[in-house]
ZADOFI-40339 format. One record per residue (C-alpha): x, y, z. Coordinates in steps of 0.2 Angstrom, whole numbers, padded with zeros to 4 digits, always signed. Example, Ala and Ser with C-alpha at 12.3 -4.5 7.8 and 13.67 -1.06 7.14 Angstrom:
2
+0062-0022+0039+0068-0005+0036
This chain:
599
+0531+0395+0546+0525+0376+0548+0514+0379+0533+0527+0384+0522+0529+0374+0505+0542+0381+0494+0534+0387+0477+0516+0384+0485+0507+0400+0476+0495+0404+0491+0506+0403+0507+0493+0408+0519+0481+0394+0514+0490+0379+0512+0483+0361+0507+0495+0347+0503+0487+0339+0489+0491+0351+0474+0501+0351+0458+0510+0365+0448+0505+0367+0429+0520+0379+0426+0531+0373+0413+0531+0371+0394+0514+0372+0386+0508+0373+0366+0505+0390+0361+0498+0400+0345+0495+0418+0340+0478+0421+0334+0479+0437+0326+0462+0436+0316+0453+0429+0331+0447+0414+0322+0452+0400+0336+0435+0398+0344+0425+0397+0328+0437+0384+0320+0436+0375+0338+0455+0376+0343+0448+0371+0363+0443+0354+0356+0458+0350+0344+0473+0362+0347+0487+0362+0335+0504+0368+0341+0513+0382+0333+0526+0386+0346+0531+0381+0363+0530+0393+0379+0536+0391+0397+0522+0397+0408+0520+0408+0418+0532+0419+0407+0523+0430+0395+0526+0429+0376+0535+0445+0377+0549+0440+0388+0565+0430+0385+0560+0417+0398+0545+0412+0388+0556+0406+0374+0547+0417+0362+0552+0434+0366+0540+0444+0354+0537+0462+0360+0523+0465+0347+0505+0466+0353+0495+0451+0349+0477+0453+0356+0472+0434+0355+0484+0419+0362+0480+0401+0365+0490+0389+0376+0486+0370+0378+0494+0355+0388+0488+0339+0396+0488+0335+0414+0485+0320+0424+0469+0318+0435+0463+0304+0447+0443+0302+0445+0444+0291+0461+0449+0306+0472+0433+0316+0466+0422+0305+0477+0426+0316+0491+0435+0331+0483+0433+0343+0470+0447+0347+0457+0451+0366+0457+0460+0373+0444+0469+0391+0449+0476+0405+0440+0486+0418+0450+0485+0429+0436+0480+0431+0418+0479+0446+0407+0465+0452+0403+0450+0440+0397+0453+0422+0401+0443+0407+0395+0447+0390+0400+0442+0374+0391+0444+0356+0399+0443+0342+0386+0434+0354+0375+0421+0360+0388+0420+0378+0394+0426+0378+0413+0424+0397+0413+0430+0414+0410+0437+0428+0420+0440+0446+0416+0455+0456+0424+0473+0454+0424+0480+0454+0441+0469+0446+0454+0467+0427+0456+0453+0416+0449+0448+0398+0450+0437+0385+0442+0429+0369+0448+0434+0356+0434+0427+0341+0444+0414+0337+0432+0425+0340+0417+0440+0328+0418+0442+0309+0415+0454+0298+0425+0471+0299+0418+0476+0312+0405+0466+0328+0402+0468+0342+0390+0467+0360+0397+0466+0375+0384+0467+0393+0389+0463+0407+0377+0468+0426+0383+0462+0441+0374+0472+0457+0379+0469+0474+0370+0477+0492+0372+0463+0497+0381+0466+0512+0393+0450+0507+0402+0458+0491+0409+0467+0491+0425+0484+0491+0416+0497+0498+0428+0513+0500+0420+0509+0491+0404+0509+0502+0387+0494+0504+0377+0503+0510+0361+0516+0500+0351+0532+0507+0359+0537+0511+0377+0536+0529+0382+0538+0539+0398+0537+0526+0412+0527+0514+0402+0534+0496+0397+0531+0482+0387+0513+0475+0388+0510+0459+0397+0498+0447+0389+0490+0431+0395+0497+0419+0408+0509+0429+0420+0508+0420+0436+0507+0402+0443+0494+0389+0434+0489+0376+0447+0477+0364+0454+0472+0356+0470+0460+0343+0476+0449+0351+0488+0437+0341+0501+0418+0343+0497+0416+0348+0514+0430+0361+0517+0435+0379+0521+0432+0391+0506+0442+0406+0516+0446+0412+0533+0448+0431+0536+0460+0433+0550+0459+0451+0560+0472+0455+0574+0464+0464+0588+0479+0469+0597+0472+0480+0611+0460+0466+0616+0474+0453+0614+0462+0443+0602+0462+0435+0584+0445+0438+0576+0441+0423+0563+0429+0423+0549+0426+0407+0542+0417+0404+0525+0412+0386+0521+0410+0375+0506+0398+0361+0509+0382+0353+0501+0369+0363+0505+0360+0349+0516+0375+0350+0527+0373+0369+0530+0375+0370+0549+0373+0352+0553+0387+0344+0563+0399+0355+0555+0413+0361+0566+0431+0369+0564+0445+0368+0575+0459+0382+0575+0475+0377+0583+0489+0390+0586+0507+0389+0591+0522+0398+0590+0539+0392+0587+0533+0374+0588+0525+0378+0604+0507+0376+0608+0497+0390+0613+0479+0387+0611+0466+0379+0601+0448+0385+0598+0434+0373+0592+0417+0380+0585+0402+0374+0577+0398+0380+0559+0382+0389+0556+0377+0399+0541+0391+0408+0531+0400+0416+0537+0405+0410+0555+0414+0423+0567+0424+0419+0582+0437+0425+0593+0454+0418+0599+0458+0424+0616+0478+0425+0614+0481+0437+0630+0474+0423+0640+0483+0410+0632+0500+0418+0632+0499+0424+0650+0512+0414+0655+0525+0421+0644+0534+0438+0651+0530+0449+0638+0513+0443+0633+0507+0442+0616+0522+0442+0603+0518+0457+0591+0525+0459+0572+0536+0473+0569+0547+0475+0555+0562+0472+0568+0554+0458+0576+0542+0450+0563+0534+0438+0575+0522+0426+0567+0510+0412+0574+0507+0396+0565+0488+0393+0564+0480+0376+0556+0462+0373+0553+0453+0356+0553+0436+0355+0547+0425+0340+0554+0409+0333+0550+0401+0320+0562+0418+0320+0571+0428+0316+0554+0443+0327+0548+0438+0331+0530+0448+0347+0527+0465+0353+0535+0474+0369+0531+0491+0377+0536+0492+0396+0540+0500+0410+0551+0496+0426+0555+0505+0443+0564+0498+0451+0578+0500+0470+0575+0489+0487+0574+0491+0500+0562+0481+0516+0565+0482+0535+0563+0481+0546+0579+0483+0564+0573+0498+0567+0563+0505+0552+0566+0505+0533+0561+0505+0521+0575+0512+0503+0573+0507+0494+0589+0503+0510+0598+0520+0518+0595+0524+0530+0579+0531+0523+0565+0543+0532+0554+0543+0524+0537+0558+0523+0526+0551+0516+0510+0557+0513+0493+0546+0512+0476+0546+0494+0469+0539+0491+0453+0544+0472+0451+0551+0470+0435+0566+0458+0429+0575+0459+0413+0571+0442+0406+0553+0440+0413+0546+0457+0415+0532+0457+0428+0535+0439+0432+0548+0434+0445+0561+0422+0439+0558+0410+0454+0555+0412+0472+0573+0417+0476+0572+0431+0465+0557+0437+0477+0568+0434+0492+0583+0442+0486+0573+0459+0482+0568+0460+0499+0584+0456+0507+0593+0469+0495+0580+0483+0502+0584+0479+0519+0602+0479+0515+0600+0498+0510+0592+0503+0524+0574+0504+0520+0559+0497+0532+0546+0495+0520+0542+0497+0500+0528+0504+0490+0524+0489+0477+0519+0502+0463+0506+0498+0450+0507+0479+0452+0499+0465+0463+0514+0455+0466+0515+0436+0467+0508+0431+0484+0526+0422+0488+0532+0440+0490+0520+0445+0502+0523+0428+0513+0542+0433+0512+0537+0452+0517+0528+0445+0533+0542+0432+0538+0556+0446+0535+0548+0460+0542+0546+0471+0527+0532+0485+0528+0522+0485+0511+0509+0498+0503+0499+0487+0492+0493+0499+0476+0482+0495+0463+0487+0494+0443+0478+0510+0436+0467+0513+0421+0470+0529+0411+0453+0534+0404+0438+0537+0416+0422+0529+0410+0408+0518+0417+0416+0503+0410+0433+0508+0419+0424+0511+0434+0417+0493+0435+0432+0484+0430+0444+0494+0442+0432+0492+0457+0429+0473+0454+0447+0469+0453+0453+0481+0467+0441+0472+0480+0446+0455+0474+0465+0460+0477+0460+0468+0495+0451+0452+0500+0464+0440+0493+0478+0449+0502+0469+0455+0518+0477+0442+0530+0496+0448+0526+0502+0458+0541+0517+0466+0531+0503+0475+0522+0499+0490+0532+0492+0503+0519+0480+0501+0504+0483+0514+0488+0470+0511+0476+0474+0526+0466+0490+0535+0460+0494+0552+0452+0475+0554+0447+0479+0541+0432+0462+0535+0429+0455+0552+0436+0463+0563+0426+0450+0578+0430+0449+0573+0450+0455+0591+0455+0438+0599+0449+0426+0586+0441+0415+0580+0455+0409+0564+0446+0428+0558+0447+0428+0564+0464+0414+0553+0469+0424+0539+0462+0438+0541+0473+0427+0543+0489+0417+0528+0483+0433+0517+0483+0441+0524+0499+0424+0519+0508+0421+0501+0499+0439+0498+0505+0436+0503+0523+0420+0493+0521+0431+0477+0520+0445+0483+0530+0443+0497+0542+0459+0494+0551+0472+0499+0538+0474+0517+0531+0468+0520+0514+0477+0533+0502+0465+0536+0488+0476+0546+0476+0494+0545+0479+0504+0560+0476+0491+0574+0474+0474+0580+0472+0469+0571+0487+0450+0570+0491+0447+0558+0506+0463+0550+0512+0470+0544+0529+0488+0550+0524+0492+0565+0514+0506+0559+0502+0515+0572+0491+0526+0568+0476+0540+0580+0473+0557+0577+0462+0565+0593+0468+0584+0590+0466+0591+0601+0479+0590+0597+0497+0588+0614+0504+0574+0620+0491+0565+0604+0497+0567+0606+0515+0562+0626+0513+0547+0621+0503+0539+0611+0516+0543+0620+0531+0541+0638+0527+0526+0635+0515+0516+0622+0523+0501+0630+0527+0501+0636+0509+0503+0618+0502+0490+0612+0513+0477+0626+0508+0483+0624+0489+0489+0642+0488+0505+0634+0482+0505+0618+0472+0519+0607+0479+0524+0599+0462+0524+0614+0450+0508+0610+0442+0497+0598+0454+0489+0602+0471+0488+0592+0486+0471+0593+0488+0457+0592+0475+0444+0607+0475+0432+0606+0489+0443+0596+0501+0453+0602+0514+0468+0596+0524+0461+0587+0540+0478+0586+0551+0482+0569+0541+0499+0561+0542+0510+0568+0529+0522+0557+0519+0534+0562+0504+0529+0546+0495+0540+0549+0478+0556+0559+0477+0573+0555+0470+0574+0547+0453+0592+0549+0451+0600+0541+0436+0619+0541+0430+0623+0550+0414+0633+0535+0409+0617+0526+0401+0612+0540+0386+0597+0531+0381+0588+0530+0398+0581+0544+0409+0579+0548+0427+0571+0563+0437+0579+0580+0435+0597+0581+0428+0608+0565+0427+0624+0564+0438+0641+0560+0432+0650+0551+0446+0645+0540+0462+0651+0555+0472+0638+0567+0464+0625+0553+0466+0628+0551+0485+0629+0570+0489+0612+0572+0481+0605+0557+0488+0611+0562+0505+0604+0580+0502+0586+0576+0498+0584+0562+0509+0591+0571+0524+0580+0586+0519+0564+0576+0521+0570+0568+0538+0572+0586+0545+0555+0592+0541+0547+0590+0557+0529+0585+0553+0534+0573+0539+0533+0555+0545+0539+0545+0531+0546+0545+0514+0546+0533+0499+0562+0535+0486+0561+0530+0468+0565+0517+0465+0573+0499+0469+0580+0495+0451+0580+0502+0434+0565+0496+0423+0569+0495+0404+0570+0514+0400+0568+0521+0417+0586+0520+0423+0583+0528+0441+0586+0514+0452+0598+0510+0466+0601+0494+0456+0602+0490+0439+0588+0479+0431+0600+0464+0434+0600+0468+0453+0618+0476+0453+0622+0490+0465+0627+0506+0457+0633+0513+0473+0639+0507+0490+0623+0500+0498+0632+0502+0515+0633+0521+0511+0614+0522+0506+0609+0512+0522+0619+0524+0533+0609+0538+0526+0593+0530+0527+0596+0525+0546+0605+0542+0551+0597+0552+0566+0593+0569+0564+0592+0584+0576+0573+0584+0579+0560+0579+0591+0558+0562+0583+0575+0559+0582+0573+0541+0588+0561+0537+0573+0572+0543+0559
């Protein structure tokens, strides 16, 4: 895309005047929580060095201490140009820091943020001096199961499928000069049936200028060829306009270029903000024209039934845990998933680096975006989860690769949802809040079982034998949907008081096969001894699901091993365990059913 800049942290909203603050920072543990009282934010004394954005628990941080330290401090200097702030603000961005983060500039508090997975930013314009400046960060993280944690453990040792915790900064830290008259955000919604792109502008400008001689020009191109431009006066926030692509592309034989996994067509779009005719702000971006919707038992992409061959992706690396080693590692994971014959992934219990979503957009990888879970239900857990989830949905709304929102998984954080009406109300509220921001994508509220309200009925089943798996869902469909039979031994498909409404059905976790050669780790069911045994079982269960006529997709567990969980198709160093061409053939092989061409 024209806007692409390598390593730029927010690739759908690109300005040119920015700087990364990743690299070596000074670092201290503060186990007795005395740093604020002693004024560490004014005068910071280094005890260690850390390589940001890698958490201290990781090898790549240069510290590699996996013990829990609840209070950690960072400091470094950066250069600022005070002359630029006559027309610009200097904004400091954190793509992710877990969990409570406080930031000081030159000894003065810039702000604080609660939440581990969403981006947050501070305007530091009035706190900087010309030349060298000091930024100090305190991160506070506790083993609190009320916090949205995802796969981070909350006890001192790994257990089950929960891994070493992530404390403090774990995504890129960066800053940019943003014009005083500028776009704060653009919400882009493709309206494929009408051939339009809907735009919603939100401005940042002095209050006296609001609605006066302000305008934004959107210029659309495709493959370097001009398509159209739309210029509009800006009134009160937000301002909504529509770009007629149908008319603009009338000369092209196939009309609008749509985004699909096979042909991930993306349009370039740039935005220029003008005041009194002068350009103040320029932003590069892109969009994809695609429609995802539910029609009866089918999920339709651009009006055609979509069979989803997904794989569970937890996004962990051996030396850096949740933090990708670099942008190339993100690209490699997407390419490897395609090599295995999958057309999509379920990003599990993690809000991934936005560069990953960019490359999924570019390469045509379908994405289910899932929230990190809390593990206790309480008023505080509800508040923390809701606030951060809505931030995540808004931040990632524009990515065409995201086709499904999955806020809750396996009743984590809502352990009594099957029978408890209060917890059911929460799941319904999250569904409707998500729909209030994004009415266009399907929402799966409790992936795996005990659904309340959900656009897709998703079921988790780690049965080892293909013939049993197929029999369960062909002969006992009605009993599973009425919860007379629990599909996952002890879990029902729907919560009490809720009934199946004919939604599409996807087996959204299965497989998890591990080799017996690694005695320390675990997989689902019995381990296998040979590659031949692995492929036989993989073929059996994958083909069984494809042969269930009403099921319109599946999600295999998983891409790679993660710490003690060794059920990946690759190990954690991204080495294939079996021939990827064989896995690809099984995934893409047609079956003798009425939806052959989709499978």
